C-alpha positions in Angstrom: 214.7 227.6 137.1 218.7 227.7 137.8 219.7 231.0 138.1 222.4 231.9 136.0 225.2 232.4 138.3 224.5 229.3 139.9 224.4 227.7 136.4 228.1 229.0 135.9 229.1 227.8 138.6 228.0 224.2 138.3 229.4 223.6 134.4 232.7 225.7 135.8 233.3 222.6 138.4 232.5 220.1 135.2 233.7 221.2 132.3 236.0 218.9 130.2 239.6 220.5 129.3 241.7 220.3 126.5 245.1 220.1 126.9 247.8 223.2 127.0 249.5 224.4 123.8 252.1 226.4 124.1 251.1 230.1 122.5 252.4 233.2 121.2 252.6 235.9 124.4 250.0 238.4 123.0 247.7 235.2 122.1 245.8 234.1 124.9 243.6 231.4 122.8 245.6 228.4 122.3 245.0 226.5 119.3 242.3 228.8 117.9 243.0 227.5 114.4 241.6 224.2 115.4 244.0 222.0 114.2 246.4 220.7 117.4 243.9 219.6 119.5 244.6 221.6 122.5 241.9 224.9 121.9 240.6 224.3 126.1 237.5 225.0 124.4 234.3 223.4 127.1 230.5 222.7 126.5 228.0 222.2 128.7 223.7 221.8 128.6 224.5 218.6 126.5 226.1 220.8 123.8 228.7 218.2 122.3 232.1 219.7 120.5 234.0 217.7 117.7 236.8 219.3 115.8 236.2 218.7 111.8 238.9 220.0 109.3 240.1 222.6 111.4 237.1 223.7 112.7 235.2 223.4 116.2 231.2 222.6 115.7 229.0 222.3 118.5 226.0 220.4 118.0 223.3 222.5 119.6 220.1 220.3 121.4 216.4 222.0 121.2 214.9 224.4 123.8 216.2 225.9 127.1 217.3 229.3 127.7 220.0 231.2 126.0 222.5 230.3 129.0 221.3 226.8 129.0 223.2 225.5 126.4 226.9 227.0 127.0 230.5 226.8 125.4 233.5 229.0 126.1 237.5 229.0 127.3 238.5 229.7 130.6 241.1 231.4 132.4 241.9 234.2 130.4 244.2 237.3 132.4 243.5 240.6 131.8 245.0 244.1 132.1 242.7 246.3 133.3 241.9 249.7 131.1 243.8 247.4 128.2 241.6 247.2 124.8 241.6 243.7 123.6 240.6 242.3 120.1 238.0 239.1 119.9 237.6 237.5 116.4 236.6 234.3 114.8 235.1 232.7 111.7 231.4 231.3 112.0 228.8 229.4 110.1 225.6 228.0 111.2 223.3 225.2 110.4 220.2 228.2 110.7 220.8 231.9 111.0 221.2 232.7 114.6 221.3 236.0 117.1 223.9 234.2 119.8 225.3 236.2 122.3 228.6 236.4 123.6 230.5 237.4 127.1 233.2 238.2 128.1 232.9 237.6 132.0 235.3 236.8 135.4 235.2 232.9 135.5 233.9 232.4 139.0 231.1 233.9 141.2 229.8 236.6 140.7 230.3 236.4 137.4 231.0 239.9 136.8 230.8 240.8 132.5 233.3 242.7 131.2 232.3 243.0 127.9 228.8 241.7 125.7 228.4 241.2 121.8 226.1 239.9 119.9 226.8 237.8 116.9 224.9 237.3 113.3 225.8 233.8 112.5 224.6 232.8 109.0 224.5 229.8 107.1 227.9 230.8 105.4 231.2 231.0 107.3 231.1 235.0 108.2 234.1 236.4 109.9 233.4 238.4 113.6 235.3 241.4 115.8 235.0 243.3 118.6 236.8 245.4 120.9 236.3 245.8 124.2 238.4 247.5 127.5 239.4 245.0 130.3 237.9 246.5 132.9 239.3 243.9 136.5 242.5 241.5 136.5 240.5 238.6 137.8 240.6 235.7 135.6 237.6 235.7 133.0 236.2 233.9 130.6 234.2 233.8 126.9 231.0 232.0 126.6 228.7 231.6 123.8 225.2 231.5 124.7 223.2 228.3 122.2 220.2 227.8 124.0 216.8 228.6 123.4 216.6 227.1 119.8 212.6 225.8 118.8 214.9 222.8 116.9 218.2 221.2 117.0 221.5 223.4 115.1 224.8 223.3 114.4 227.5 226.2 114.8 231.3 225.8 113.7 234.2 228.3 114.7 237.6 228.7 112.9 240.0 231.4 113.6 239.3 232.1 117.4 241.5 234.9 118.7 241.4 236.8 121.6 244.5 239.4 121.8 245.5 243.3 122.7 244.0 245.1 120.3 246.4 247.3 117.6 246.7 250.6 118.0 244.5 251.2 114.8 242.0 248.5 116.7 242.1 250.3 120.4 241.9 253.3 118.9 238.1 252.5 118.1 237.4 251.9 121.8 236.8 255.5 124.0 239.3 256.9 125.9 237.7 257.2 129.0 235.1 254.3 130.2 231.5 254.4 130.5 230.8 255.8 133.8 231.0 253.1 136.7 228.3 253.0 139.6 230.5 253.8 142.4 229.6 249.8 144.1 231.0 248.5 141.3 228.1 247.7 139.0 228.8 247.9 135.7 227.2 250.7 133.8 226.9 249.9 130.2 223.7 249.7 127.3 222.5 246.2 129.1 218.9 246.7 128.8 217.3 246.7 132.1 213.5 244.7 132.0 211.1 243.1 133.8 212.7 239.0 133.6 209.6 237.6 134.6 207.7 239.2 131.5 205.5 241.4 130.2 201.9 242.3 129.5 200.5 241.8 125.9 198.3 244.6 126.5 200.2 246.5 129.2 203.3 249.0 129.3 207.0 247.2 127.7 209.9 249.4 128.8 213.0 249.0 129.7 216.0 250.9 130.6 219.9 251.4 129.6 222.5 253.5 131.4 224.1 255.6 128.8 225.8 259.1 128.6 224.7 259.7 125.3 222.7 262.7 124.2 220.9 261.3 121.0 218.3 258.5 121.1 220.0 255.0 120.9 218.6 252.4 118.1 217.0 249.7 119.8 215.8 245.6 118.7 213.5 243.1 120.1 214.8 240.1 118.8 212.0 236.9 119.7 213.3 233.6 120.5 214.6 232.5 117.2 216.6 235.6 117.3 214.6 237.1 114.4 213.7 240.8 114.8 210.3 241.3 116.0 210.8 245.5 116.3 213.0 248.3 115.9 212.8 251.6 117.7 214.8 254.6 118.9 215.3 255.2 122.7 214.4 258.6 124.8 216.9 260.0 126.6 216.0 260.7 130.6 218.8 262.7 131.6 220.9 262.0 134.9 219.3 259.9 137.5 220.6 260.5 140.6 219.6 256.7 142.1 222.8 256.2 139.9 224.4 258.7 139.1 224.5 258.5 135.0 222.7 259.4 131.9 219.6 257.2 131.2 217.4 256.4 128.2 214.4 254.5 128.4 213.2 251.9 124.9 209.1 251.8 124.6 208.1 248.7 122.7 204.6 249.1 124.5 202.7 248.8 121.0 204.0 245.1 120.3 201.7 242.7 121.6 202.9 239.2 120.4 202.6 236.7 123.1 205.6 234.3 123.1 208.8 233.7 125.5 212.0 234.0 125.1 212.0 237.9 124.2 215.5 240.0 124.2 216.2 243.2 124.0 219.2 244.8 122.2 221.1 248.4 122.4 224.5 249.2 120.8 225.3 245.1 120.7 224.3 244.3 124.7 221.7 241.8 125.4 218.4 241.6 128.3 217.9 238.7 129.9 215.5 237.0 127.9 211.4 237.9 129.1 207.9 236.6 127.4 205.1 238.7 127.1 201.7 237.0 127.7 198.3 237.5 129.4 199.0 235.9 132.9 202.2 237.2 133.8 201.4 237.0 137.6 199.6 234.4 138.4 202.2 231.9 139.5 203.8 234.5 141.8 200.7 235.0 144.0 201.0 231.6 144.9 204.5 231.6 145.8 204.5 234.7 147.5 201.3 233.6 149.6 202.5 229.9 150.0 205.8 232.1 151.6 204.4 232.3 154.6 203.6 228.6 155.4 207.3 227.8 156.7 207.6 230.9 157.9 205.1 229.5 160.5 206.1 229.1 164.1 204.8 226.3 166.3 204.3 224.1 163.6 205.9 221.0 162.1 206.6 222.1 158.3 206.4 219.1 155.8 208.2 218.6 152.7 205.6 217.6 150.4 203.6 221.1 151.4 206.7 223.4 151.4 209.1 221.4 149.0 211.8 219.1 149.3 214.7 220.9 151.4 212.1 222.6 154.0 211.1 220.7 155.9 211.9 221.2 159.4 210.3 220.7 163.3 207.9 222.6 164.8 209.7 225.2 166.8 209.2 226.8 170.2 206.5 224.8 171.3 208.2 223.9 174.8 210.7 220.9 174.3 214.3 221.0 174.7 216.6 222.7 173.8 214.2 225.4 173.8 211.4 226.9 176.4 209.6 228.0 173.7 206.6 229.9 173.6 204.2 227.6 175.2 204.4 229.4 178.8 206.5 232.7 178.1 207.5 235.0 181.1 207.9 238.9 181.2 211.1 240.8 180.6 211.9 241.3 184.2 214.9 242.4 186.8 217.5 245.3 185.7 217.2 245.1 181.9 212.8 245.6 182.6 213.9 248.5 184.9 215.9 250.2 182.9 213.3 249.7 179.6 210.0 250.5 181.5 210.4 251.9 184.9 208.3 250.2 187.3 206.3 247.5 184.9 206.2 244.1 186.1 204.3 240.9 185.3 203.7 238.1 187.5 201.7 235.5 184.5 203.0 233.9 182.0 201.2 233.4 178.6 200.8 230.7 175.7 201.9 233.0 172.6 202.8 230.2 170.3 201.9 230.1 166.5 202.0 233.3 164.2 204.8 234.0 162.4 208.6 234.5 162.7 208.9 238.0 161.5 211.8 237.7 159.6 214.9 235.5 159.4 215.4 235.4 163.1 213.2 233.7 165.5 210.8 237.4 166.8 207.6 238.0 166.4 206.4 241.4 166.9 202.5 242.6 166.8 203.4 245.4 165.1 204.9 244.3 162.3 202.6 241.2 162.3 199.5 243.5 162.3 200.2 244.8 159.0 201.1 242.3 157.8 198.1 240.1 158.4 196.3 242.9 157.2 197.1 243.3 154.0 196.5 239.8 153.1 193.6 240.3 154.5 192.9 243.3 152.5 194.4 241.0 149.8 191.0 238.4 150.2 189.0 241.9 150.6 189.9 243.0 147.5 189.3 239.9 145.6 185.9 239.5 146.7 184.7 243.1 146.2 186.6 243.6 142.9 188.0 240.0 141.7 183.9 239.3 140.3 183.3 236.9 141.8 186.1 234.5 140.4 189.0 235.7 142.0 191.4 232.3 143.3 191.2 234.6 146.6 188.2 232.7 147.5 189.9 229.6 146.3 190.6 226.3 149.3 193.4 225.6 147.5 195.0 228.3 146.6 198.6 227.8 148.2 201.0 225.0 149.9 199.4 225.3 153.5 198.1 222.1 155.5 194.8 223.3 155.7 193.7 222.9 151.8 190.3 221.6 151.4 189.2 222.6 154.4 186.2 224.8 153.5 188.1 228.1 154.2 190.0 230.0 151.4 193.6 229.2 152.1 194.4 233.6 152.3 192.1 233.3 155.1 193.5 230.1 156.7 196.8 231.5 156.8 196.3 234.9 158.4 194.1 232.6 161.2 197.4 231.6 162.3 198.9 235.4 162.7 195.0 236.5 164.4 194.9 233.7 166.6 198.9 234.5 167.5 197.9 238.4 168.2 195.0 237.3 170.3 197.6 235.4 172.8 199.7 238.8 173.0 197.0 240.2 175.0 197.2 240.9 178.8 195.1 238.3 180.3 191.8 239.8 182.4 192.4 240.7 186.2 196.1 242.0 185.3 197.8 245.5 185.2 197.0 246.9 181.7 193.9 244.3 180.9 193.2 244.4 177.0 196.4 246.0 176.5 198.8 243.4 173.9 202.3 242.6 174.3 204.8 244.7 171.6 206.2 241.7 171.0 208.0 238.3 171.9 212.0 237.3 171.3 215.0 235.9 173.1 217.0 237.2 175.1 220.2 237.3 173.3 220.6 237.2 169.5 221.5 234.0 168.1 223.7 233.1 165.1 223.8 231.7 161.7 222.5 229.0 161.0 220.0 228.3 163.4 216.7 226.4 163.2 213.4 227.6 165.2 213.1 224.1 167.2 216.7 224.2 168.2 217.0 228.3 169.4 218.5 227.4 173.0 217.6 230.8 174.3 215.5 231.9 176.9 212.3 234.3 175.2 210.3 236.9 177.0 207.3 239.3 176.9 207.6 242.9 176.5 205.6 245.6 177.9 202.3 246.3 176.6 202.3 249.7 173.9 199.7 251.3 172.6 200.9 251.1 169.1 200.5 246.8 169.2 197.4 247.4 171.1 195.8 249.3 168.4 197.4 246.9 165.8 195.2 244.0 166.7 192.0 246.3 167.3 192.8 247.0 163.5 193.4 244.0 161.9 191.2 241.7 164.1 187.9 244.3 162.8 189.1 243.5 159.3 189.1 239.5 159.9 186.0 239.9 161.6 183.8 240.9 158.8 185.8 238.5 156.6 185.6 235.5 158.4 181.9 235.9 159.2 180.3 234.0 156.2 183.4 231.2 157.1 182.9 230.8 160.7 180.9 232.7 162.8 182.7 232.1 165.9 185.8 232.9 165.2 184.5 236.2 163.6 182.9 236.8 166.6 186.0 236.6 169.0 187.8 238.5 166.5 185.3 241.7 167.1 185.4 241.1 170.8 189.3 241.0 170.6 189.0 244.2 168.4 186.9 246.3 170.1 188.3 245.3 173.9 191.7 246.1 172.4 190.3 249.3 171.4 188.7 250.6 175.1 192.3 249.2 176.7 194.3 251.4 173.8 191.6 254.8 175.4 191.6 253.1 179.1 195.0 253.5 179.6 197.9 255.9 179.6 199.8 255.9 176.1 202.3 253.3 176.2 205.1 253.8 173.7 207.9 251.0 172.7 210.9 252.1 174.2 213.4 253.7 171.2 216.1 251.3 172.2 215.9 248.3 173.7 219.9 247.4 173.2 219.1 245.0 170.2 219.3 242.0 172.2 217.5 239.5 170.8 215.2 241.3 168.2 214.5 244.3 166.7 212.7 247.6 168.8 210.4 248.3 166.6 209.9 252.0 168.3 207.0 254.5 167.3 206.0 257.8 169.2 203.4 258.5 167.6 200.4 256.3 167.6 197.5 258.9 166.5 198.0 256.6 162.8 196.9 253.3 164.3 194.5 255.1 166.2 192.8 256.3 162.4 193.4 252.8 161.4 191.9 251.4 164.0 188.8 253.2 164.2 188.4 252.9 160.0 188.6 248.9 160.6 186.1 249.0 163.6 183.5 251.2 161.9 183.9 249.5 158.2 183.0 246.1 160.2 180.5 247.5 162.6 178.9 250.6 161.2 179.1 252.2 164.9 178.9 256.1 165.3 181.8 256.1 168.3 183.9 255.2 165.8 183.5 257.6 163.2 183.7 260.4 165.9 187.1 259.0 166.1 188.0 259.1 162.7 186.6 262.8 162.5 188.4 263.6 165.2 191.6 262.3 164.0 194.3 264.9 162.1 194.3 262.1 159.2 190.7 262.5 158.6 191.3 265.0 156.1 194.6 265.4 156.3 197.5 264.1 153.7 198.4 260.8 155.2 200.4 259.1 151.4 204.2 259.6 151.1 206.4 259.1 147.8 209.1 257.8 150.8 206.4 255.4 151.2 202.8 255.3 151.5 202.2 253.4 154.8 204.5 250.5 156.4 204.7 249.1 160.2 205.1 252.5 161.6 202.7 254.7 159.5 199.3 253.2 159.0 197.1 256.1 158.6 197.4 254.6 154.6 195.5 251.4 155.2 192.6 253.1 156.8 192.3 255.8 154.6 192.4 253.1 151.8 189.7 250.8 153.3 187.6 253.4 154.0 187.7 254.0 150.5 187.7 250.9 149.1 185.3 249.6 151.8 182.9 251.8 153.6 179.4 251.1 152.9 178.0 253.6 155.3 179.8 256.6 155.3 178.1 260.2 154.4 178.3 260.6 150.4 180.4 263.5 151.0 182.8 261.9 153.4 183.0 259.1 151.0 184.1 261.7 148.2 186.6 263.2 150.1 188.0 259.9 151.0 187.9 258.2 147.9 189.1 261.7 145.9 192.0 261.5 148.2 193.3 258.5 147.3 192.8 259.1 143.4 194.8 262.6 144.3 197.6 260.5 145.4 197.4 258.1 143.1 198.0 261.1 140.6 200.6 262.1 142.3 202.1 258.9 142.1 201.8 258.2 138.3 203.8 261.9 137.8 206.7 260.7 139.9 206.7 257.6 137.8 206.7 259.7 134.8 210.4 260.9 135.8 211.8 257.8 137.1 214.1 256.3 134.4 213.6 252.6 135.8 210.2 253.0 136.4 209.5 252.8 140.2 207.0 254.8 142.3 209.4 255.5 144.8 211.4 258.5 145.2 212.6 259.2 148.7 214.7 262.9 149.9 217.9 263.4 148.3 217.5 259.8 146.0 218.3 257.6 149.2 216.5 254.7 149.4 215.6 253.8 152.4 215.7 250.3 154.7 212.9 247.9 153.2 212.9 250.1 150.0 211.2 247.1 147.6 208.3 246.9 149.7 208.1 250.6 150.0 207.7 250.6 146.1 205.0 248.1 147.0 202.9 250.4 149.3 203.0 253.0 146.6 201.6 250.4 144.5 198.7 249.5 146.4 197.8 253.5 146.5 197.4 253.0 142.5 195.6 250.0 142.6 193.2 251.1 144.6 192.7 253.9 142.5 192.2 251.7 139.7 189.5 249.6 141.5 187.4 253.3 142.3 187.7 254.2 138.7 188.5 251.7 136.5 191.0 253.9 134.7 193.8 251.8 132.6 196.2 254.2 133.3 196.9 253.3 137.4 196.4 249.8 136.5 199.5 250.0 133.9 201.6 252.3 136.3 201.4 249.5 138.6 202.2 247.0 136.3 205.5 249.1 135.3 206.0 250.2 138.7 206.4 246.2 139.3 209.2 245.8 136.3 211.7 247.4 139.2 211.4 244.9 141.6 211.8 242.4 138.4 214.7 243.4 137.1 214.2 246.8 135.3 217.1 247.9 138.3 220.3 248.7 138.2 221.8 245.7 139.7 219.9 243.8 136.1 218.9 241.8 138.9 214.9 240.4 140.3 214.7 240.9 143.7 212.3 238.0 143.8 213.1 234.6 144.4 212.9 232.6 141.4 211.7 234.7 139.3 213.5 235.8 136.4 217.0 235.0 134.8 219.2 236.4 137.7 217.5 236.4 141.3 218.3 237.2 145.2 219.0 234.0 146.4 220.8 234.4 149.7 218.7 236.9 152.0 219.3 237.2 155.8 218.0 234.0 157.4 218.7 231.3 159.8 217.1 228.6 158.4 217.2 229.3 154.9 220.8 229.8 155.4 222.6 228.0 152.3 225.3 229.8 151.6 227.0 229.2 155.2 225.4 225.4 155.7 224.9 223.7 152.5 223.1 221.3 153.8 220.1 224.1 154.4 218.0 225.6 151.6 217.9 229.1 149.6 214.9 230.8 150.6 211.7 229.7 148.6 210.5 231.0 145.3 208.3 234.2 145.5 210.7 235.7 148.5 211.6 239.3 148.5 214.7 240.8 149.4 214.6 244.1 151.3 216.8 245.9 148.3 218.6 248.9 148.0 219.5 250.7 151.2 221.7 253.6 151.5 222.0 253.4 155.1 225.2 251.1 155.6 223.8 249.5 158.6 225.4 245.8 158.4 229.3 245.0 158.2 229.0 243.4 154.8 227.2 246.8 153.6 229.7 248.4 155.3 232.6 246.7 153.5 231.6 245.9 149.8 229.6 249.3 149.0 231.3 251.9 150.7 230.5 255.2 148.5 227.5 253.1 146.5 225.2 255.4 144.5 221.6 254.5 145.6 220.4 251.9 143.5 223.4 250.1 143.7 223.5 250.2 147.7 222.6 246.1 147.6 224.5 242.9 148.0 222.8 239.4 148.0 224.6 238.2 151.1 223.2 236.1 154.0 225.1 238.3 156.6 224.1 241.8 155.0 220.2 242.2 157.1 220.0 245.6 156.2 219.6 245.6 152.1 218.8 241.7 152.1 216.3 240.6 154.4 213.1 239.2 154.0 210.0 239.9 156.6 206.2 238.8 156.9 205.3 242.8 156.2 207.6 242.6 153.1 206.4 239.4 151.4 202.3 240.5 152.3 202.4 243.0 149.8 204.0 241.7 147.5 200.9 239.4 147.7 198.4 242.0 147.7 200.2 243.4 144.3 200.3 240.0 142.8 197.2 239.2 143.1 196.2 242.8 141.9 198.1 242.0 138.7 196.7 238.5 138.1 193.1 239.6 138.7 192.8 243.1 137.2 192.2 243.4 133.4 
């Protein structure tokens, strides 16, 4: 689906304008009586205009979304903080609710006001007053799409002018509070733009300082009122620094498309209500990994038109590739690692590019592949034998049809790479795992992987990377056993070898900073969590006593491992071990199993209580309400704890909590934006990437559908954020710009939990 922003940009370039006639200074619509042919009204999306007896009539084709069929007028110049009066007379061949927007007539199409006009068969007047908020050239737009059959709308006496004193007095003298970032704060309901489950929670959030509840209406696709209700005031939300209210229409369960919620004349984006909301997202989020593959040609017939590219980093000029990579050496290595060096080169081809650059990092790759494996294991164990995770045709990959589930095929591409990162036998630190491989210098944007000209090097092994491999390989060993026994055995041997190497060698931490040259640091000075996670996976797979001894010796055995800031991530992996022990261990003593299970359920209840206090429904509240880097994936990780509690107990309140938190990622947020590309009405589409770089090179594509943007980040770390987001409230510390890597990055360890949650929600009933 084309985004509203992109669609408006397309029609603005192609609209046909009528001659401009002189008008009085106070009136902004030329020939609003439609008797001189100089009104400048345009139409798009198949809408045809005719001027008949002093009226402008639009013939509107059936179908589409409301914004697929448009009529409007451009180049209106407003004075900020001035009240304007919009009026017209309308008649319609059928009764229709018509969204009308006053907005900037260029990207980013910022809205200054919106109204809903109720058009009837008889000619009926409409008027509304609004206060201008900016001096950019603006447009008035009528959204006409979405009807079940063709229809016709006629306008007369269209006018936009400065309001009179009496008219202006009806507008509050103090504008509604605005987010410091410039995001418009109004009554527009923030909804899950992708849709709601018929039998699940359905909530929307509005930003308002009203103390009393507000009436809301739920409209169906034809504009008829399907349900009415009152919002619930939720008080000031410190993440938006404004008052909030929640509209709850959970009891409405009629399946359909094109629903809209209206509060105070403000209309939400359309959404659906159905039974299969996330089945397609599971496929798209998983298929996202294929074009992230290093060392493999990406084929258009699989990845989609525009996404084809040659294999990257396979030893063909202009780059030396990853087939024979040396270790970092010289002054840089001495400064970072002291007297460490190596005299070998490794074939570390394959695996996934970590994010929008060409680096590959074991600690990030370890948790990412573990969560794909976890998606498979969860489906096998709790999917009743019918989960699509078992399918050999689930995602868009070249291995489809080879007799192995696609989820495992995708995971194998990364697991093979992780094992290649191991120090060879006979070398110092044999069995340890190199922390990362990347260029010695940053490349610019755009840069396709096969054109990367920079030298690539291995960095010193780390204990954290070694234990990541041990954990992920042990998990993979038990899951591949039924499909490829030889590969499963290789994985188990590598896991045990890495476990022993981590114990036999001094603890090696990745340095806190390696100068940021060519790749990220991924520093971590605590390996107790990785030790616990690796011991958990090895114990679940083997049932062998030494791993249980290590588990019980860990400070994480009976201690807290989940945090509302983020249950787990690449730096804090103990939560992964705790969940897998609760869900999959079959050899723990009953009292130990009960303790582990109870800790997960208790954490889930705390997350539920947190969610109940969040006006936007997300399960996430960091310290001082400041959002962290990658806040969207942290929300997903917290949701995984709730999903585990549902699998352990069958209590639907946990399932509904996950459903409700997903709303935030898909539009129920201050930005009124879906953070998942291709889902909803308006979505993130310029995430930071060297090859999905359409924003800087229109010959390249935008990120594929199913890409998760990092999300609001209160720490303004990139130049774009520093320029555009100064003073932003936490939820608005985001900009959809390719150069805002601090807020708009895509990474493997963010899309992996998206796969997990989309799969859980698609399966759980």
